[in-house]
C-alpha positions as CSV (number, residue, x, y, z in Angstrom):
1,M,61.5,229.1,59.4
2,A,60.2,226.3,57.0
3,W,57.7,223.4,57.4
4,Q,58.4,220.2,55.7
5,L,56.0,217.5,55.2
6,I,57.8,214.2,55.2
7,N,56.6,210.8,54.3
8,W,56.9,208.4,57.0
9,P,59.2,205.3,56.2
10,H,57.5,202.0,55.6
11,V,56.4,200.1,58.8
12,D,55.3,196.5,58.6
13,H,52.6,194.9,60.3
14,P,53.6,193.6,63.7
15,G,55.4,190.4,63.4
16,D,56.8,191.3,59.9
17,A,60.6,191.0,59.5
18,A,60.9,194.6,58.6
19,R,59.3,196.1,61.7
20,P,61.9,198.3,63.3
21,V,64.1,196.3,66.0
22,G,63.4,197.4,69.5
23,L,60.4,199.5,68.8
24,D,57.1,198.4,69.9
25,H,54.8,201.1,68.8
26,L,52.6,199.1,66.6
27,R,51.5,196.8,69.7
28,R,48.5,198.8,70.2
29,G,47.2,199.7,66.8
30,N,48.1,203.3,65.9
31,I,49.3,204.3,69.4
32,G,53.1,205.4,69.0
33,G,52.8,205.3,65.4
34,P,52.7,207.9,62.9
35,P,49.7,210.1,62.4
36,R,47.0,208.5,60.2
37,S,47.7,210.9,57.2
38,G,51.1,208.8,56.9
39,R,53.1,212.1,57.0
40,L,54.9,214.0,59.8
41,A,55.0,217.8,59.7
42,L,58.5,218.7,61.0
43,P,59.3,222.3,61.8
44,V,62.9,222.7,59.9
45,S,64.8,225.7,60.9
46,R,68.5,226.8,61.7
47,D,67.0,229.2,64.9
48,L,66.0,227.1,68.0
49,V,65.0,228.2,71.1
50,V,65.7,225.3,74.0
51,V,63.6,225.7,76.9
52,G,65.1,223.8,79.7
53,A,69.0,223.3,80.6
54,G,68.7,220.2,82.4
55,I,70.8,217.2,80.7
56,V,68.0,216.8,77.9
57,G,67.8,220.4,76.8
58,A,71.7,220.6,76.9
59,S,72.1,217.5,74.8
60,V,69.5,218.9,72.2
61,A,71.2,222.6,72.2
62,Y,74.7,220.7,71.7
63,H,73.8,218.5,69.2
64,A,72.0,221.2,67.2
65,A,74.7,223.8,67.3
66,R,77.0,221.1,66.6
67,A,75.0,220.6,63.3
68,G,74.9,224.1,62.3
69,A,71.9,225.6,63.9
70,V,71.7,229.0,65.7
71,V,70.7,228.1,69.3
72,T,69.4,230.0,72.4
73,L,69.3,227.6,75.3
74,V,67.3,229.3,78.3
75,D,66.7,228.0,82.0
76,A,65.1,229.4,85.0
77,G,68.1,228.6,86.9
78,L,71.6,227.2,86.1
79,P,72.4,224.3,84.0
80,G,71.7,220.9,85.5
81,A,70.8,222.4,88.7
82,G,66.9,221.2,88.3
83,V,66.1,217.6,88.6
84,T,69.2,216.5,86.7
85,V,71.2,217.1,89.9
86,D,69.0,214.6,91.7
87,S,69.5,211.9,89.3
88,F,71.1,208.4,90.4
89,A,72.4,208.6,87.0
90,W,73.3,205.1,86.5
91,I,73.5,204.5,82.6
92,G,73.4,201.2,80.6
93,A,71.9,199.6,77.5
94,S,71.5,196.2,79.1
95,G,68.7,194.3,79.6
96,V,66.6,196.5,77.0
97,R,64.0,194.4,75.5
98,T,60.6,195.9,75.0
99,G,58.7,199.3,74.6
100,P,58.4,202.4,72.4
101,A,62.0,203.7,73.6
102,A,63.6,200.3,73.4
103,G,65.8,201.0,70.6
104,L,66.9,204.5,72.2
105,R,67.5,202.6,75.5
106,A,69.8,200.2,73.6
107,T,72.0,202.7,72.2
108,A,72.5,204.5,75.5
109,T,76.1,203.6,76.3
110,E,77.0,203.8,72.7
111,G,75.8,207.4,72.8
112,Y,77.8,208.0,76.0
113,R,80.9,206.5,74.3
114,R,80.6,208.9,71.3
115,L,80.3,212.0,73.5
116,E,83.3,210.9,75.6
117,A,85.2,211.3,72.2
118,E,83.4,214.4,71.4
119,L,84.1,216.2,74.6
120,P,87.0,215.0,76.4
121,G,86.8,214.9,80.2
122,L,83.1,213.9,80.1
123,P,82.5,212.5,83.5
124,V,81.8,209.0,83.0
125,T,82.7,205.9,85.1
126,W,82.6,202.5,83.4
127,S,82.2,200.3,86.4
128,G,79.3,197.6,85.3
129,S,76.3,196.6,87.5
130,L,75.6,194.1,89.7
131,S,71.9,193.0,90.3
132,W,70.5,190.6,92.6
133,G,67.3,189.7,94.8
134,A,64.9,192.0,93.1
135,A,62.8,189.0,92.1
136,D,62.1,185.6,93.1
137,G,63.6,182.5,91.2
138,A,66.3,182.3,88.7
139,P,67.7,185.1,87.1
140,E,67.2,185.8,83.2
141,A,70.0,187.4,81.4
142,G,69.0,190.1,78.5
143,P,71.0,191.4,76.1
144,G,74.6,192.9,77.4
145,Q,73.9,190.9,80.7
146,E,75.3,187.7,82.2
147,I,74.3,185.3,85.0
148,V,77.4,185.3,87.6
149,D,78.0,182.8,90.5
150,A,79.0,183.8,94.0
151,A,82.8,183.5,93.5
152,T,82.4,185.9,90.6
153,V,80.5,188.4,92.5
154,A,83.0,188.3,95.5
155,T,85.3,189.2,92.9
156,L,83.7,192.1,91.5
157,E,82.4,193.4,95.1
158,P,84.9,191.9,97.3
159,T,83.7,193.5,100.6
160,L,80.2,191.8,100.3
161,R,79.7,189.8,103.6
162,Q,77.5,187.2,101.8
163,P,77.6,187.2,98.0
164,P,74.5,186.0,96.7
165,E,74.4,182.7,95.2
166,W,73.7,184.7,91.6
167,A,73.6,188.0,90.2
168,V,73.2,189.5,87.0
169,W,76.4,191.1,85.8
170,A,76.3,194.1,83.0
171,P,79.9,194.9,82.2
172,G,79.0,197.6,79.8
173,D,76.9,199.7,82.2
174,G,78.4,202.7,84.2
175,A,77.3,205.9,85.6
176,V,77.8,209.5,85.4
177,D,78.1,213.0,87.1
178,P,74.9,214.3,85.5
179,V,75.7,218.0,86.4
180,G,79.1,217.9,85.3
181,V,77.9,216.0,82.0
182,T,75.3,218.7,81.7
183,E,77.8,221.5,82.1
184,R,80.4,219.7,79.5
185,L,77.2,219.6,76.9
186,V,76.5,223.5,77.5
187,A,80.1,224.2,76.9
188,G,80.0,222.2,73.9
189,A,77.0,224.0,72.6
190,R,78.8,227.3,73.5
191,A,81.7,226.4,71.5
192,H,79.7,225.7,68.4
193,G,77.8,229.3,68.8
194,A,75.1,228.6,71.2
195,R,73.9,231.6,73.4
196,V,73.1,230.7,77.0
197,H,70.5,232.5,79.4
198,P,70.8,231.0,82.9
199,D,68.6,232.5,85.7
200,T,65.9,233.6,83.0
201,P,62.3,231.8,83.4
202,V,60.2,231.6,80.4
203,T,57.1,232.8,81.1
204,A,55.2,231.8,77.9
205,V,55.4,230.6,74.3
206,R,55.0,233.2,71.7
207,R,52.7,232.6,68.5
208,D,52.2,234.7,65.4
209,A,48.9,235.8,64.0
210,A,48.5,232.3,61.9
211,G,49.1,230.4,65.4
212,R,52.7,229.5,64.8
213,V,55.0,229.3,67.6
214,V,58.0,232.2,66.9
215,G,59.6,232.1,70.3
216,V,59.3,232.4,73.8
217,E,58.6,235.0,76.7
218,T,61.3,235.4,79.5
219,T,61.7,237.7,82.5
220,A,64.3,239.4,80.5
221,G,62.5,239.8,77.5
222,P,61.2,238.0,74.3
223,L,63.3,235.3,72.4
224,S,62.1,235.5,68.7
225,D,62.0,234.1,65.5
226,A,62.5,230.6,66.4
227,I,61.3,227.0,66.7
228,V,60.7,226.4,70.4
229,V,62.1,222.9,72.1
230,L,60.3,222.3,75.4
231,A,62.7,220.4,77.4
232,A,61.7,221.7,80.9
233,G,61.0,218.4,82.8
234,V,57.5,218.6,84.8
235,A,57.2,222.4,83.7
236,T,56.6,221.2,79.9
237,A,53.1,220.8,80.6
238,A,52.3,224.2,82.3
239,L,54.1,225.8,79.4
240,G,51.9,223.9,76.9
241,A,48.6,224.3,78.6
242,P,47.9,228.0,77.4
243,L,48.5,226.6,73.8
244,G,45.8,224.2,74.1
245,I,48.0,221.0,74.4
246,R,47.8,218.6,77.1
247,V,51.3,217.2,77.7
248,P,50.8,214.3,80.0
249,V,54.0,214.3,82.6
250,D,53.4,214.4,86.4
251,P,55.9,215.0,88.8
252,S,57.4,211.7,90.2
253,P,59.2,212.2,93.5
254,A,62.7,210.2,93.9
255,T,65.0,210.1,97.1
256,L,68.4,210.0,97.0
257,F,70.8,209.6,100.1
258,R,74.5,210.7,100.4
259,L,76.6,208.5,102.6
260,R,79.8,208.8,104.3
261,A,81.6,205.6,103.5
262,P,85.3,203.9,103.7
263,A,87.0,204.2,100.4
264,G,86.6,201.4,97.9
265,L,83.6,199.9,99.9
266,V,81.4,199.7,96.6
267,R,83.3,199.1,92.9
268,T,80.3,198.6,90.7
269,V,76.6,199.9,90.5
270,V,74.8,197.8,93.1
271,N,71.3,197.3,92.7
272,T,69.4,195.2,95.1
273,R,65.8,195.3,96.4
274,D,67.0,197.6,99.3
275,F,69.0,200.0,97.3
276,D,70.7,201.2,94.1
277,L,74.1,202.0,95.1
278,R,77.3,203.4,93.9
279,Q,80.6,205.1,95.0
280,V,80.6,208.8,93.7
281,A,83.9,209.8,95.6
282,T,86.5,208.3,97.6
283,D,84.7,208.4,100.9
284,R,81.1,209.1,99.5
285,L,78.3,206.8,98.5
286,L,74.9,207.6,96.6
287,A,72.1,205.7,97.3
288,A,68.4,205.7,95.8
289,A,66.2,204.1,97.9
290,D,63.2,204.7,100.3
291,S,64.1,205.1,104.0
292,P,67.2,206.4,105.1
293,E,67.3,204.2,108.4
294,R,66.4,201.1,106.3
295,T,69.3,201.9,103.8
296,L,71.7,202.7,106.5
297,A,70.9,199.1,108.1
298,A,71.1,197.5,104.6
299,V,74.3,198.9,103.7
300,R,76.0,197.9,106.8
301,S,74.5,194.6,106.7
302,T,75.7,193.9,103.3
303,F,79.4,195.2,103.2
304,R,82.1,194.3,105.6
305,G,83.8,197.5,107.2
306,A,80.9,199.2,106.9
307,A,79.7,199.9,110.3
308,S,80.8,203.7,110.0
309,V,78.8,204.6,107.1
310,E,76.6,207.5,108.1
311,L,73.9,209.7,106.3
312,L,75.2,213.1,105.0
313,S,72.1,214.2,103.3
314,T,68.8,213.5,101.6
315,R,67.5,215.1,98.7
316,V,64.0,214.5,97.2
317,G,64.0,215.1,93.4
318,V,61.0,215.2,91.0
319,R,61.3,213.5,87.9
320,P,59.1,214.4,85.0
321,M,57.3,211.1,84.5
322,P,55.2,210.7,81.3
323,A,51.7,208.7,81.9
324,D,52.9,205.6,80.3
325,G,56.6,206.0,81.2
326,E,57.9,206.5,77.9
327,P,59.7,209.6,76.2
328,I,57.6,212.2,74.7
329,V,59.6,213.6,71.8
330,G,58.4,215.1,68.6
331,P,56.8,218.0,67.0
332,V,53.0,219.0,68.2
333,A,50.7,218.9,65.3
334,E,48.1,221.4,66.5
335,V,51.0,224.0,67.3
336,P,53.1,224.6,64.3
337,G,56.7,225.5,65.3
338,L,56.6,223.7,68.8
339,Y,58.8,220.6,69.6
340,L,58.7,218.4,72.7
341,A,61.3,216.3,74.6
342,V,60.4,215.2,78.2
343,M,61.1,211.9,79.5
344,H,62.1,209.8,82.5
345,S,65.3,208.2,82.4
346,A,66.8,211.4,80.9
347,V,70.0,211.1,82.1
348,T,70.1,207.6,80.4
349,L,68.6,208.8,77.0
350,A,70.1,212.3,76.9
351,P,73.1,211.9,74.3
352,A,70.8,209.7,72.0
353,V,67.8,211.9,71.9
354,G,69.5,214.7,71.6
355,R,71.3,213.7,68.7
356,L,68.0,212.4,66.9
357,V,66.3,215.7,67.6
358,A,68.7,217.8,66.1
359,R,68.6,215.7,63.3
360,E,65.0,216.3,62.9
361,L,64.7,219.8,63.4
362,V,67.9,220.9,61.7
363,D,68.2,218.5,58.9
364,G,64.5,217.4,58.6
365,T,65.1,213.9,59.1
366,V,62.1,211.9,60.4
367,E,64.0,209.4,62.8
368,P,62.5,206.2,63.2
369,A,63.7,205.3,66.4
370,L,61.5,208.3,67.6
371,T,58.1,207.6,66.0
372,G,57.0,205.5,69.2
373,C,57.6,208.5,71.3
374,R,55.3,210.9,69.9
375,L,52.8,212.9,71.6
376,D,49.7,211.7,69.4
377,R,50.0,208.4,71.1
378,F,47.6,209.6,74.0
């Protein structure tokens, strides 16, 4: 394992033309920016242990293995069986404007288009998304969006009882089967030589006498001589605590309802103040909302032919939510050999983040798109 001190690329004062597009990491002084030394110590290694086989960990494992790293992916359960399975899985780069991860979010659909070419059969549906009624007043279109009138909305969603006067249409948006994508990433990692250990809980991160991370302890024994990437969702904080680091990630519950519905009832990803809704199979809808009764009533009143829609199941997922809502990605200065990759909107960001993390860890390249996502901003 080698360590590499790398000079940060020049970052100009806020407002200067050379400020990285889409990054907001200078708005609060040094928050989200590079360490005050101006350099970042990246652990550079061909041996990685990735803890967590959700969609983020699977993406890191795939991209790192594809880049030539010797990768071991370990998880307490099956790939994609944790919070990933409970994602609404709407992906899109439209409307992204500000925040430390704005640059990452702006490349979300591009990342999935790339993965489609690399991993044939990736379960992605490019349906576009329609949003209306979330705020009072006239809508405002962001990048990749357009304002459409009621006639256009009726064409896009022909079963609507009363198309809104206006809506925001994002034609480049889509949705994925999050478990299916995770499984394809894991299969791709295996094809590039990665070893995968499901149903193997990690109990601790291992350090040598000098304090450097050298692997993990698991219920099946140690995995040694490797940099460790913690991509374990809400469990990341507990794994980091014995090392003396605080990872400000809290569990954030989100409820999904699976509904039986007529075929073709919903064609796009629909976003209103009542629900996020999409068709996931011929006779199945997936809704992200708060109340099953209100959701059923809203669906039945919004779409023609929806009187027979019924609730099949309710699941509450526990999303890893960083304290400021932005991803936490990068090495931990106080614990050499440890790298973090935990975030909300994991399904959206996984392809882009996985690729950039692999570049940092395998190639030793500091990625400007990640500079606003470091732990030292807290």
